[in-house]
PyMOL Python script that loads the backbone (N, CA, C, O; Angstrom):
from pymol import cmd

cmd.read_pdbstr("""\
ATOM      1  N   MET A   1     -15.927 -20.564  10.329  1.00  0.00           N
ATOM      2  CA  MET A   1     -14.369 -20.080  10.445  1.00  0.00           C
ATOM      3  C   MET A   1     -14.081 -20.642  11.990  1.00  0.00           C
ATOM      4  O   MET A   1     -14.985 -20.420  12.795  1.00  0.00           O
ATOM      5  N   ASN A   2     -13.161 -21.195  12.367  1.00  0.00           N
ATOM      6  CA  ASN A   2     -12.719 -21.056  13.939  1.00  0.00           C
ATOM      7  C   ASN A   2     -12.752 -19.619  14.478  1.00  0.00           C
ATOM      8  O   ASN A   2     -13.182 -18.612  13.914  1.00  0.00           O
ATOM      9  N   ASN A   3     -12.167 -19.758  15.775  1.00  0.00           N
ATOM     10  CA  ASN A   3     -11.671 -19.123  16.315  1.00  0.00           C
ATOM     11  C   ASN A   3     -10.659 -18.731  16.412  1.00  0.00           C
ATOM     12  O   ASN A   3     -10.643 -17.692  17.072  1.00  0.00           O
ATOM     13  N   GLU A   4      -9.352 -19.171  15.933  1.00  0.00           N
ATOM     14  CA  GLU A   4      -8.120 -18.762  15.776  1.00  0.00           C
ATOM     15  C   GLU A   4      -7.720 -18.389  14.382  1.00  0.00           C
ATOM     16  O   GLU A   4      -6.568 -17.985  14.223  1.00  0.00           O
ATOM     17  N   LYS A   5      -8.596 -18.481  13.256  1.00  0.00           N
ATOM     18  CA  LYS A   5      -8.780 -18.167  12.183  1.00  0.00           C
ATOM     19  C   LYS A   5      -9.400 -16.683  12.302  1.00  0.00           C
ATOM     20  O   LYS A   5      -8.971 -15.647  11.793  1.00  0.00           O
ATOM     21  N   ARG A   6     -10.605 -16.888  13.172  1.00  0.00           N
ATOM     22  CA  ARG A   6     -11.349 -15.429  12.800  1.00  0.00           C
ATOM     23  C   ARG A   6     -10.354 -14.156  13.840  1.00  0.00           C
ATOM     24  O   ARG A   6     -10.161 -12.989  13.497  1.00  0.00           O
ATOM     25  N   LYS A   7     -10.018 -14.595  14.703  1.00  0.00           N
ATOM     26  CA  LYS A   7      -8.813 -13.750  15.124  1.00  0.00           C
ATOM     27  C   LYS A   7      -8.099 -13.307  14.643  1.00  0.00           C
ATOM     28  O   LYS A   7      -7.975 -12.086  14.735  1.00  0.00           O
ATOM     29  N   LEU A   8      -7.007 -14.286  13.653  1.00  0.00           N
ATOM     30  CA  LEU A   8      -6.111 -13.805  12.364  1.00  0.00           C
ATOM     31  C   LEU A   8      -7.007 -12.274  11.661  1.00  0.00           C
ATOM     32  O   LEU A   8      -6.649 -11.107  11.508  1.00  0.00           O
ATOM     33  N   HIS A   9      -8.162 -12.944  11.399  1.00  0.00           N
ATOM     34  CA  HIS A   9      -8.847 -12.140  10.504  1.00  0.00           C
ATOM     35  C   HIS A   9      -8.599 -10.869  11.077  1.00  0.00           C
ATOM     36  O   HIS A   9      -7.722 -10.068  10.751  1.00  0.00           O
ATOM     37  N   VAL A  10      -9.536 -10.751  12.045  1.00  0.00           N
ATOM     38  CA  VAL A  10      -9.898  -9.657  12.699  1.00  0.00           C
ATOM     39  C   VAL A  10      -8.577  -8.726  12.998  1.00  0.00           C
ATOM     40  O   VAL A  10      -8.722  -7.504  13.033  1.00  0.00           O
ATOM     41  N   GLU A  11      -7.555  -9.196  13.170  1.00  0.00           N
ATOM     42  CA  GLU A  11      -6.437  -8.754  13.677  1.00  0.00           C
ATOM     43  C   GLU A  11      -5.976  -8.092  12.573  1.00  0.00           C
ATOM     44  O   GLU A  11      -5.810  -6.877  12.681  1.00  0.00           O
ATOM     45  N   ARG A  12      -5.670  -8.777  11.254  1.00  0.00           N
ATOM     46  CA  ARG A  12      -5.583  -8.453   9.685  1.00  0.00           C
ATOM     47  C   ARG A  12      -5.864  -7.299   9.400  1.00  0.00           C
ATOM     48  O   ARG A  12      -5.101  -6.605   8.727  1.00  0.00           O
ATOM     49  N   GLU A  13      -6.910  -6.910   9.816  1.00  0.00           N
ATOM     50  CA  GLU A  13      -8.162  -6.227   8.724  1.00  0.00           C
ATOM     51  C   GLU A  13      -7.723  -5.059  10.040  1.00  0.00           C
ATOM     52  O   GLU A  13      -7.344  -4.009   9.523  1.00  0.00           O
ATOM     53  N   ARG A  14      -7.700  -5.024  11.041  1.00  0.00           N
ATOM     54  CA  ARG A  14      -7.532  -4.095  11.889  1.00  0.00           C
ATOM     55  C   ARG A  14      -6.006  -2.980  11.557  1.00  0.00           C
ATOM     56  O   ARG A  14      -5.784  -1.769  11.536  1.00  0.00           O
ATOM     57  N   SER A  15      -5.113  -4.441  11.305  1.00  0.00           N
ATOM     58  CA  SER A  15      -3.682  -3.706  11.059  1.00  0.00           C
ATOM     59  C   SER A  15      -3.897  -2.923   9.959  1.00  0.00           C
ATOM     60  O   SER A  15      -3.435  -1.784   9.897  1.00  0.00           O
ATOM     61  N   ASN A  16      -4.359  -3.268   9.341  1.00  0.00           N
ATOM     62  CA  ASN A  16      -4.506  -2.347   7.686  1.00  0.00           C
ATOM     63  C   ASN A  16      -5.582  -1.454   7.486  1.00  0.00           C
ATOM     64  O   ASN A  16      -5.987  -1.044   6.398  1.00  0.00           O
ATOM     65  N   SER A  17      -6.161  -1.092   8.982  1.00  0.00           N
ATOM     66  CA  SER A  17      -7.374   0.194   8.602  1.00  0.00           C
ATOM     67  C   SER A  17      -6.381   1.446   8.611  1.00  0.00           C
ATOM     68  O   SER A  17      -5.337   1.507   9.261  1.00  0.00           O
ATOM     69  N   PRO A  18      -6.995   2.613   7.614  1.00  0.00           N
ATOM     70  CA  PRO A  18      -6.747   3.571   7.455  1.00  0.00           C
ATOM     71  C   PRO A  18      -5.761   4.417   8.769  1.00  0.00           C
ATOM     72  O   PRO A  18      -4.767   5.140   8.699  1.00  0.00           O
ATOM     73  N   ALA A  19      -6.783   3.802  10.201  1.00  0.00           N
ATOM     74  CA  ALA A  19      -6.335   4.818  11.430  1.00  0.00           C
ATOM     75  C   ALA A  19      -4.905   3.919  11.902  1.00  0.00           C
ATOM     76  O   ALA A  19      -4.310   4.416  12.858  1.00  0.00           O
ATOM     77  N   SER A  20      -4.467   2.985  11.474  1.00  0.00           N
ATOM     78  CA  SER A  20      -3.049   2.138  11.883  1.00  0.00           C
ATOM     79  C   SER A  20      -1.894   2.496  11.283  1.00  0.00           C
ATOM     80  O   SER A  20      -0.751   2.093  11.499  1.00  0.00           O
ATOM     81  N   TYR A  21      -2.401   3.493  10.311  1.00  0.00           N
ATOM     82  CA  TYR A  21      -1.637   3.957   9.212  1.00  0.00           C
ATOM     83  C   TYR A  21      -0.823   5.452   9.179  1.00  0.00           C
ATOM     84  O   TYR A  21      -1.531   6.327   8.680  1.00  0.00           O
ATOM     85  N   PRO A  22       0.609   5.949   9.638  1.00  0.00           N
ATOM     86  CA  PRO A  22       0.612   7.334   9.544  1.00  0.00           C
ATOM     87  C   PRO A  22       0.388   8.357   8.344  1.00  0.00           C
ATOM     88  O   PRO A  22       0.772   8.049   7.215  1.00  0.00           O
ATOM     89  N   GLU A  23      -0.216   9.537   8.585  1.00  0.00           N
ATOM     90  CA  GLU A  23      -0.209  10.354   7.583  1.00  0.00           C
ATOM     91  C   GLU A  23       1.140  10.209   6.244  1.00  0.00           C
ATOM     92  O   GLU A  23       1.229  10.437   5.037  1.00  0.00           O
ATOM     93  N   LEU A  24       1.969   9.724   7.282  1.00  0.00           N
ATOM     94  CA  LEU A  24       2.705  10.213   6.216  1.00  0.00           C
ATOM     95  C   LEU A  24       3.899   8.588   6.701  1.00  0.00           C
ATOM     96  O   LEU A  24       4.603   8.324   7.676  1.00  0.00           O
ATOM     97  N   MET A  25       3.516   7.766   5.214  1.00  0.00           N
ATOM     98  CA  MET A  25       4.162   6.931   5.322  1.00  0.00           C
ATOM     99  C   MET A  25       5.927   5.973   4.680  1.00  0.00           C
ATOM    100  O   MET A  25       6.319   6.279   3.554  1.00  0.00           O
ATOM    101  N   THR A  26       6.410   5.365   5.160  1.00  0.00           N
ATOM    102  CA  THR A  26       7.326   4.905   4.511  1.00  0.00           C
ATOM    103  C   THR A  26       7.298   3.835   3.749  1.00  0.00           C
ATOM    104  O   THR A  26       6.401   3.061   4.084  1.00  0.00           O
ATOM    105  N   GLU A  27       8.176   3.354   2.509  1.00  0.00           N
ATOM    106  CA  GLU A  27       7.950   2.453   1.864  1.00  0.00           C
ATOM    107  C   GLU A  27       7.490   1.341   2.859  1.00  0.00           C
ATOM    108  O   GLU A  27       6.354   0.904   2.672  1.00  0.00           O
ATOM    109  N   PRO A  28       8.236   0.811   3.920  1.00  0.00           N
ATOM    110  CA  PRO A  28       7.697  -0.524   3.964  1.00  0.00           C
ATOM    111  C   PRO A  28       6.659  -0.579   5.105  1.00  0.00           C
ATOM    112  O   PRO A  28       6.507  -1.589   5.792  1.00  0.00           O
ATOM    113  N   GLU A  29       5.786   0.825   5.310  1.00  0.00           N
ATOM    114  CA  GLU A  29       4.642   0.690   5.893  1.00  0.00           C
ATOM    115  C   GLU A  29       3.710   0.531   4.225  1.00  0.00           C
ATOM    116  O   GLU A  29       2.724  -0.193   4.087  1.00  0.00           O
ATOM    117  N   LEU A  30       4.264   1.308   3.219  1.00  0.00           N
ATOM    118  CA  LEU A  30       3.411   1.094   2.218  1.00  0.00           C
ATOM    119  C   LEU A  30       3.471   0.118   1.503  1.00  0.00           C
ATOM    120  O   LEU A  30       2.913   0.208   0.409  1.00  0.00           O
ATOM    121  N   ILE A  31       3.818  -0.519   1.683  1.00  0.00           N
ATOM    122  CA  ILE A  31       4.216  -2.167   1.006  1.00  0.00           C
ATOM    123  C   ILE A  31       3.171  -2.958   1.607  1.00  0.00           C
ATOM    124  O   ILE A  31       2.587  -3.755   0.872  1.00  0.00           O
ATOM    125  N   GLN A  32       2.831  -2.870   2.841  1.00  0.00           N
ATOM    126  CA  GLN A  32       1.924  -3.444   3.827  1.00  0.00           C
ATOM    127  C   GLN A  32       0.811  -3.008   3.954  1.00  0.00           C
ATOM    128  O   GLN A  32      -0.188  -3.652   4.273  1.00  0.00           O
ATOM    129  N   TYR A  33       0.936  -1.068   3.548  1.00  0.00           N
ATOM    130  CA  TYR A  33      -0.620  -0.599   3.112  1.00  0.00           C
ATOM    131  C   TYR A  33      -1.568  -0.967   2.240  1.00  0.00           C
ATOM    132  O   TYR A  33      -2.758  -1.120   2.517  1.00  0.00           O
ATOM    133  N   LEU A  34      -0.725  -1.210   0.479  1.00  0.00           N
ATOM    134  CA  LEU A  34      -0.995  -1.974  -0.054  1.00  0.00           C
ATOM    135  C   LEU A  34      -1.221  -3.496  -0.759  1.00  0.00           C
ATOM    136  O   LEU A  34      -1.535  -4.006  -1.834  1.00  0.00           O
ATOM    137  N   ARG A  35      -0.708  -3.969   1.079  1.00  0.00           N
ATOM    138  CA  ARG A  35      -0.491  -5.606   0.942  1.00  0.00           C
ATOM    139  C   ARG A  35      -0.211  -6.071  -0.091  1.00  0.00           C
ATOM    140  O   ARG A  35      -0.854  -6.897  -0.738  1.00  0.00           O
ATOM    141  N   ILE A  36       1.190  -5.376  -0.443  1.00  0.00           N
ATOM    142  CA  ILE A  36       2.055  -6.443  -1.652  1.00  0.00           C
ATOM    143  C   ILE A  36       2.214  -7.953  -1.285  1.00  0.00           C
ATOM    144  O   ILE A  36       1.876  -8.924  -1.963  1.00  0.00           O
ATOM    145  N   PRO A  37       2.831  -7.925  -0.006  1.00  0.00           N
ATOM    146  CA  PRO A  37       3.541  -9.652   0.304  1.00  0.00           C
ATOM    147  C   PRO A  37       2.521 -10.490  -0.059  1.00  0.00           C
ATOM    148  O   PRO A  37       2.694 -11.521  -0.710  1.00  0.00           O
ATOM    149  N   GLU A  38       0.727  -9.807   0.610  1.00  0.00           N
ATOM    150  CA  GLU A  38      -0.189 -11.095   0.104  1.00  0.00           C
ATOM    151  C   GLU A  38      -0.532 -10.800  -1.591  1.00  0.00           C
ATOM    152  O   GLU A  38      -1.526 -11.391  -2.010  1.00  0.00           O
ATOM    153  N   ILE A  39       0.278  -9.866  -2.653  1.00  0.00           N
ATOM    154  CA  ILE A  39      -0.718 -10.110  -3.794  1.00  0.00           C
ATOM    155  C   ILE A  39       0.457 -10.187  -4.668  1.00  0.00           C
ATOM    156  O   ILE A  39       0.248 -10.587  -5.813  1.00  0.00           O
ATOM    157  N   SER A  40       1.410  -9.939  -4.403  1.00  0.00           N
ATOM    158  CA  SER A  40       2.718  -9.861  -5.266  1.00  0.00           C
ATOM    159  C   SER A  40       3.305 -11.429  -4.946  1.00  0.00           C
ATOM    160  O   SER A  40       3.003 -11.991  -3.893  1.00  0.00           O
ATOM    161  N   ASP A  41       4.175 -12.074  -5.968  1.00  0.00           N
ATOM    162  CA  ASP A  41       5.010 -13.201  -5.931  1.00  0.00           C
ATOM    163  C   ASP A  41       6.683 -12.460  -6.304  1.00  0.00           C
ATOM    164  O   ASP A  41       7.670 -13.069  -6.717  1.00  0.00           O
ATOM    165  N   ALA A  42       6.587 -11.270  -6.055  1.00  0.00           N
ATOM    166  CA  ALA A  42       8.157 -10.526  -6.079  1.00  0.00           C
ATOM    167  C   ALA A  42       9.008 -11.105  -5.021  1.00  0.00           C
ATOM    168  O   ALA A  42       8.511 -11.110  -3.895  1.00  0.00           O
ATOM    169  N   SER A  43      10.336 -11.654  -5.179  1.00  0.00           N
ATOM    170  CA  SER A  43      11.388 -11.628  -4.358  1.00  0.00           C
ATOM    171  C   SER A  43      11.627 -10.065  -3.529  1.00  0.00           C
ATOM    172  O   SER A  43      11.699  -9.693  -2.357  1.00  0.00           O
ATOM    173  N   ASP A  44      11.683  -9.571  -4.590  1.00  0.00           N
ATOM    174  CA  ASP A  44      11.975  -7.646  -3.857  1.00  0.00           C
ATOM    175  C   ASP A  44      10.835  -6.784  -3.547  1.00  0.00           C
ATOM    176  O   ASP A  44      10.853  -5.840  -4.337  1.00  0.00           O
ATOM    177  N   TYR A  45       9.503  -6.677  -2.446  1.00  0.00           N
ATOM    178  CA  TYR A  45       8.664  -5.343  -2.200  1.00  0.00           C
ATOM    179  C   TYR A  45       8.867  -4.220  -3.170  1.00  0.00           C
ATOM    180  O   TYR A  45       8.186  -3.885  -4.140  1.00  0.00           O
ATOM    181  N   HIS A  46      10.264  -3.586  -2.539  1.00  0.00           N
ATOM    182  CA  HIS A  46      10.999  -2.707  -3.654  1.00  0.00           C
ATOM    183  C   HIS A  46      10.466  -2.058  -4.905  1.00  0.00           C
ATOM    184  O   HIS A  46       9.891  -1.013  -5.210  1.00  0.00           O
ATOM    185  N   ASN A  47      11.035  -3.434  -5.644  1.00  0.00           N
ATOM    186  CA  ASN A  47      10.610  -3.412  -6.880  1.00  0.00           C
ATOM    187  C   ASN A  47       9.283  -3.399  -7.619  1.00  0.00           C
ATOM    188  O   ASN A  47       8.836  -3.167  -8.742  1.00  0.00           O
ATOM    189  N   VAL A  48       8.742  -3.896  -5.980  1.00  0.00           N
ATOM    190  CA  VAL A  48       6.750  -3.329  -7.211  1.00  0.00           C
ATOM    191  C   VAL A  48       6.804  -1.494  -7.082  1.00  0.00           C
ATOM    192  O   VAL A  48       6.553  -0.620  -7.912  1.00  0.00           O
ATOM    193  N   ILE A  49       7.258  -1.433  -5.618  1.00  0.00           N
ATOM    194  CA  ILE A  49       6.913  -0.119  -5.074  1.00  0.00           C
ATOM    195  C   ILE A  49       7.069   0.726  -6.342  1.00  0.00           C
ATOM    196  O   ILE A  49       6.203   1.460  -6.817  1.00  0.00           O
ATOM    197  N   GLU A  50       8.717   0.440  -6.982  1.00  0.00           N
ATOM    198  CA  GLU A  50       9.669   0.982  -8.216  1.00  0.00           C
ATOM    199  C   GLU A  50       9.143   0.850  -9.264  1.00  0.00           C
ATOM    200  O   GLU A  50       9.748   1.444 -10.157  1.00  0.00           O
ATOM    201  N   HIS A  51       7.900   0.110  -9.711  1.00  0.00           N
ATOM    202  CA  HIS A  51       7.283   0.100 -11.083  1.00  0.00           C
ATOM    203  C   HIS A  51       6.088   0.896 -10.587  1.00  0.00           C
ATOM    204  O   HIS A  51       6.028   1.817 -11.402  1.00  0.00           O
ATOM    205  N   LEU A  52       5.084   1.069  -9.697  1.00  0.00           N
ATOM    206  CA  LEU A  52       4.627   1.722  -9.357  1.00  0.00           C
ATOM    207  C   LEU A  52       4.537   3.131  -9.591  1.00  0.00           C
ATOM    208  O   LEU A  52       3.684   3.870 -10.082  1.00  0.00           O
ATOM    209  N   LYS A  53       5.716   3.286  -9.074  1.00  0.00           N
ATOM    210  CA  LYS A  53       6.420   4.914  -9.110  1.00  0.00           C
ATOM    211  C   LYS A  53       6.384   4.994 -11.171  1.00  0.00           C
ATOM    212  O   LYS A  53       5.713   5.739 -11.885  1.00  0.00           O
ATOM    213  N   ARG A  54       7.227   4.082 -11.504  1.00  0.00           N
ATOM    214  CA  ARG A  54       7.688   4.628 -12.780  1.00  0.00           C
ATOM    215  C   ARG A  54       6.784   4.561 -13.830  1.00  0.00           C
ATOM    216  O   ARG A  54       6.978   5.295 -14.799  1.00  0.00           O
ATOM    217  N   MET A  55       5.276   3.376 -13.803  1.00  0.00           N
ATOM    218  CA  MET A  55       4.728   3.320 -14.552  1.00  0.00           C
ATOM    219  C   MET A  55       3.540   3.869 -14.240  1.00  0.00           C
ATOM    220  O   MET A  55       2.928   4.448 -15.138  1.00  0.00           O
ATOM    221  N   ARG A  56       2.977   3.796 -12.907  1.00  0.00           N
ATOM    222  CA  ARG A  56       1.605   4.134 -12.383  1.00  0.00           C
ATOM    223  C   ARG A  56       1.490   5.631 -11.444  1.00  0.00           C
ATOM    224  O   ARG A  56       0.566   6.136 -10.806  1.00  0.00           O
ATOM    225  N   ASP A  57       2.354   5.880 -11.609  1.00  0.00           N
ATOM    226  CA  ASP A  57       2.739   7.457 -11.041  1.00  0.00           C
ATOM    227  C   ASP A  57       2.123   7.415  -9.949  1.00  0.00           C
ATOM    228  O   ASP A  57       1.261   8.251  -9.677  1.00  0.00           O
ATOM    229  N   LEU A  58       2.611   5.994  -8.771  1.00  0.00           N
ATOM    230  CA  LEU A  58       2.868   6.231  -7.779  1.00  0.00           C
ATOM    231  C   LEU A  58       2.689   7.827  -7.143  1.00  0.00           C
ATOM    232  O   LEU A  58       3.407   8.606  -7.771  1.00  0.00           O
ATOM    233  N   PRO A  59       1.843   8.544  -5.967  1.00  0.00           N
ATOM    234  CA  PRO A  59       2.444   9.603  -5.400  1.00  0.00           C
ATOM    235  C   PRO A  59       3.590   9.250  -4.481  1.00  0.00           C
ATOM    236  O   PRO A  59       3.873   8.211  -3.884  1.00  0.00           O
ATOM    237  N   ARG A  60       4.421  10.978  -4.584  1.00  0.00           N
ATOM    238  CA  ARG A  60       5.412  10.448  -2.987  1.00  0.00           C
ATOM    239  C   ARG A  60       5.754  12.105  -2.866  1.00  0.00           C
ATOM    240  O   ARG A  60       5.271  13.017  -3.538  1.00  0.00           O
ATOM    241  N   ILE A  61       6.734  12.174  -1.797  1.00  0.00           N
ATOM    242  CA  ILE A  61       7.295  13.421  -1.638  1.00  0.00           C
ATOM    243  C   ILE A  61       8.832  12.780  -0.894  1.00  0.00           C
ATOM    244  O   ILE A  61       9.228  11.930  -0.096  1.00  0.00           O
ATOM    245  N   ARG A  62       9.319  13.879  -1.811  1.00  0.00           N
ATOM    246  CA  ARG A  62      10.627  13.237  -0.517  1.00  0.00           C
ATOM    247  C   ARG A  62      11.221  14.668   0.054  1.00  0.00           C
ATOM    248  O   ARG A  62      11.553  15.733  -0.465  1.00  0.00           O
ATOM    249  N   ILE A  63      11.172  14.017   1.688  1.00  0.00           N
ATOM    250  CA  ILE A  63      11.776  15.255   2.698  1.00  0.00           C
ATOM    251  C   ILE A  63      13.173  14.853   3.095  1.00  0.00           C
ATOM    252  O   ILE A  63      13.598  13.777   2.676  1.00  0.00           O
ATOM    253  N   CYS A  64      13.854  15.538   3.787  1.00  0.00           N
ATOM    254  CA  CYS A  64      15.749  15.001   4.170  1.00  0.00           C
ATOM    255  C   CYS A  64      15.871  14.130   3.376  1.00  0.00           C
ATOM    256  O   CYS A  64      15.384  13.146   3.932  1.00  0.00           O
ATOM    257  N   ASN A  65      16.198  13.861   2.454  1.00  0.00           N
ATOM    258  CA  ASN A  65      16.163  12.764   1.406  1.00  0.00           C
ATOM    259  C   ASN A  65      15.912  11.712   1.113  1.00  0.00           C
ATOM    260  O   ASN A  65      16.551  10.953   0.384  1.00  0.00           O
ATOM    261  N   ARG A  66      14.727  11.509   1.771  1.00  0.00           N
ATOM    262  CA  ARG A  66      13.708   9.986   1.981  1.00  0.00           C
ATOM    263  C   ARG A  66      12.539  10.380   1.077  1.00  0.00           C
ATOM    264  O   ARG A  66      11.875  11.417   1.096  1.00  0.00           O
ATOM    265  N   VAL A  67      12.455   9.444   0.378  1.00  0.00           N
ATOM    266  CA  VAL A  67      10.522   9.527  -0.001  1.00  0.00           C
ATOM    267  C   VAL A  67       9.762   9.120   1.099  1.00  0.00           C
ATOM    268  O   VAL A  67      10.190   8.374   1.980  1.00  0.00           O
ATOM    269  N   LEU A  68       8.789   9.537   1.065  1.00  0.00           N
ATOM    270  CA  LEU A  68       7.013   8.880   2.296  1.00  0.00           C
ATOM    271  C   LEU A  68       6.098   9.836   1.168  1.00  0.00           C
ATOM    272  O   LEU A  68       6.143  10.952   0.648  1.00  0.00           O
ATOM    273  N   TYR A  69       5.283   8.652   1.169  1.00  0.00           N
ATOM    274  CA  TYR A  69       4.319   8.115   0.995  1.00  0.00           C
ATOM    275  C   TYR A  69       3.086   9.182   1.721  1.00  0.00           C
ATOM    276  O   TYR A  69       3.182   9.147   2.948  1.00  0.00           O
ATOM    277  N   TYR A  70       2.148   9.956   1.306  1.00  0.00           N
ATOM    278  CA  TYR A  70       1.386  10.797   1.819  1.00  0.00           C
ATOM    279  C   TYR A  70      -0.192   9.903   1.739  1.00  0.00           C
ATOM    280  O   TYR A  70      -0.744   9.692   0.660  1.00  0.00           O
ATOM    281  N   LEU A  71      -0.662   9.530   2.829  1.00  0.00           N
ATOM    282  CA  LEU A  71      -1.920   8.337   2.972  1.00  0.00           C
ATOM    283  C   LEU A  71      -2.855   8.993   2.092  1.00  0.00           C
ATOM    284  O   LEU A  71      -3.235   8.170   1.259  1.00  0.00           O
ATOM    285  N   PRO A  72      -3.450  10.247   1.899  1.00  0.00           N
ATOM    286  CA  PRO A  72      -4.152  10.412   1.544  1.00  0.00           C
ATOM    287  C   PRO A  72      -4.394  10.773  -0.069  1.00  0.00           C
ATOM    288  O   PRO A  72      -5.448  10.935  -0.684  1.00  0.00           O
ATOM    289  N   ALA A  73      -3.217  10.826  -0.443  1.00  0.00           N
ATOM    290  CA  ALA A  73      -2.541  10.635  -2.442  1.00  0.00           C
ATOM    291  C   ALA A  73      -2.809   9.609  -2.594  1.00  0.00           C
ATOM    292  O   ALA A  73      -3.448   9.161  -3.547  1.00  0.00           O
ATOM    293  N   VAL A  74      -2.163   8.736  -1.237  1.00  0.00           N
ATOM    294  CA  VAL A  74      -2.067   7.436  -2.014  1.00  0.00           C
ATOM    295  C   VAL A  74      -3.657   6.489  -2.160  1.00  0.00           C
ATOM    296  O   VAL A  74      -3.895   5.530  -2.894  1.00  0.00           O
ATOM    297  N   ARG A  75      -4.549   7.179  -1.181  1.00  0.00           N
ATOM    298  CA  ARG A  75      -5.397   6.927  -1.468  1.00  0.00           C
ATOM    299  C   ARG A  75      -6.692   6.775  -2.852  1.00  0.00           C
ATOM    300  O   ARG A  75      -7.339   5.988  -3.544  1.00  0.00           O
ATOM    301  N   ASP A  76      -6.349   8.521  -2.483  1.00  0.00           N
ATOM    302  CA  ASP A  76      -6.675   9.293  -4.016  1.00  0.00           C
ATOM    303  C   ASP A  76      -5.883   8.593  -5.297  1.00  0.00           C
ATOM    304  O   ASP A  76      -6.450   8.407  -6.374  1.00  0.00           O
ATOM    305  N   TRP A  77      -4.837   8.316  -5.105  1.00  0.00           N
ATOM    306  CA  TRP A  77      -4.237   6.929  -6.258  1.00  0.00           C
ATOM    307  C   TRP A  77      -4.730   6.120  -6.680  1.00  0.00           C
ATOM    308  O   TRP A  77      -4.762   5.622  -7.806  1.00  0.00           O
ATOM    309  N   LEU A  78      -5.207   5.903  -5.691  1.00  0.00           N
ATOM    310  CA  LEU A  78      -5.552   4.030  -5.655  1.00  0.00           C
ATOM    311  C   LEU A  78      -7.063   4.229  -6.579  1.00  0.00           C
ATOM    312  O   LEU A  78      -7.342   3.606  -7.604  1.00  0.00           O
ATOM    313  N   GLU A  79      -7.929   5.283  -5.891  1.00  0.00           N
ATOM    314  CA  GLU A  79      -9.478   5.113  -6.378  1.00  0.00           C
ATOM    315  C   GLU A  79      -9.150   5.497  -7.500  1.00  0.00           C
ATOM    316  O   GLU A  79     -10.082   5.053  -8.172  1.00  0.00           O
ATOM    317  N   GLY A  80      -8.153   6.267  -8.539  1.00  0.00           N
ATOM    318  CA  GLY A  80      -7.702   7.103 -10.086  1.00  0.00           C
ATOM    319  C   GLY A  80      -7.533   5.272 -10.689  1.00  0.00           C
ATOM    320  O   GLY A  80      -8.200   4.919 -11.662  1.00  0.00           O
ATOM    321  N   GLN A  81      -6.685   4.372 -10.046  1.00  0.00           N
ATOM    322  CA  GLN A  81      -6.293   3.143 -10.599  1.00  0.00           C
ATOM    323  C   GLN A  81      -7.348   2.032 -10.765  1.00  0.00           C
ATOM    324  O   GLN A  81      -7.396   1.028 -11.475  1.00  0.00           O
ATOM    325  N   MET A  82      -8.116   2.537  -9.918  1.00  0.00           N
ATOM    326  CA  MET A  82      -9.697   1.490 -10.324  1.00  0.00           C
ATOM    327  C   MET A  82     -10.220   1.919 -11.747  1.00  0.00           C
ATOM    328  O   MET A  82     -10.650   1.163 -12.618  1.00  0.00           O
ATOM    329  N   GLY A  83     -10.054   3.722 -11.817  1.00  0.00           N
ATOM    330  CA  GLY A  83     -11.188   4.216 -12.831  1.00  0.00           C
ATOM    331  C   GLY A  83      -9.550   3.142 -14.837  1.00  0.00           C
ATOM    332  O   GLY A  83      -9.576   2.757 -16.006  1.00  0.00           O
ATOM    333  N   PHE A  84      -8.555   3.332 -13.536  1.00  0.00           N
ATOM    334  CA  PHE A  84      -7.743   2.893 -15.101  1.00  0.00           C
ATOM    335  C   PHE A  84      -7.666   1.720 -15.132  1.00  0.00           C
ATOM    336  O   PHE A  84      -7.197   1.311 -16.195  1.00  0.00           O
ATOM    337  N   MET A  85      -8.058   0.569 -14.051  1.00  0.00           N
ATOM    338  CA  MET A  85      -8.345  -0.964 -14.501  1.00  0.00           C
ATOM    339  C   MET A  85      -9.489  -1.310 -15.290  1.00  0.00           C
ATOM    340  O   MET A  85      -9.725  -2.410 -15.789  1.00  0.00           O
ATOM    341  N   ASP A  86     -10.662   0.470 -15.404  1.00  0.00           N
ATOM    342  CA  ASP A  86     -11.730  -0.388 -15.800  1.00  0.00           C
ATOM    343  C   ASP A  86     -12.046   0.177 -17.609  1.00  0.00           C
ATOM    344  O   ASP A  86     -13.079   0.136 -18.278  1.00  0.00           O
ATOM    345  N   HIS A  87     -10.911   0.584 -17.879  1.00  0.00           N
ATOM    346  CA  HIS A  87     -10.135   1.019 -19.400  1.00  0.00           C
ATOM    347  C   HIS A  87      -9.342  -0.222 -20.143  1.00  0.00           C
ATOM    348  O   HIS A  87      -9.296  -0.692 -21.280  1.00  0.00           O
ATOM    349  N   HIS A  88      -8.943  -0.399 -19.286  1.00  0.00           N
ATOM    350  CA  HIS A  88      -7.675  -1.860 -20.011  1.00  0.00           C
ATOM    351  C   HIS A  88      -8.378  -3.364 -19.692  1.00  0.00           C
ATOM    352  O   HIS A  88      -7.804  -4.398 -20.033  1.00  0.00           O
TER     353      HIS A  88
END
""", "prot")
cmd.dss("prot")
cmd.show_as("cartoon", "prot")
cmd.util.cbc("prot")
cmd.orient("prot")
């Protein structure tokens, strides 16, 4: 891996580290945290999140008419999804 690619890889990993996300994330932050742009071909990432909420019970909280995602709950949900994948 050349230096430029290595630098980009390190920056990407650092930007996706838990420390770089707030405890309460907005939908755009959640989309980045879940790496949706990297793994989905969807043209609208909001639809991906809506699907996860509807079909996979993605945890969220509503504050002042805004939907926010509590990072520890999202992490717990992700761990639970790993078990879901083992059974399907």
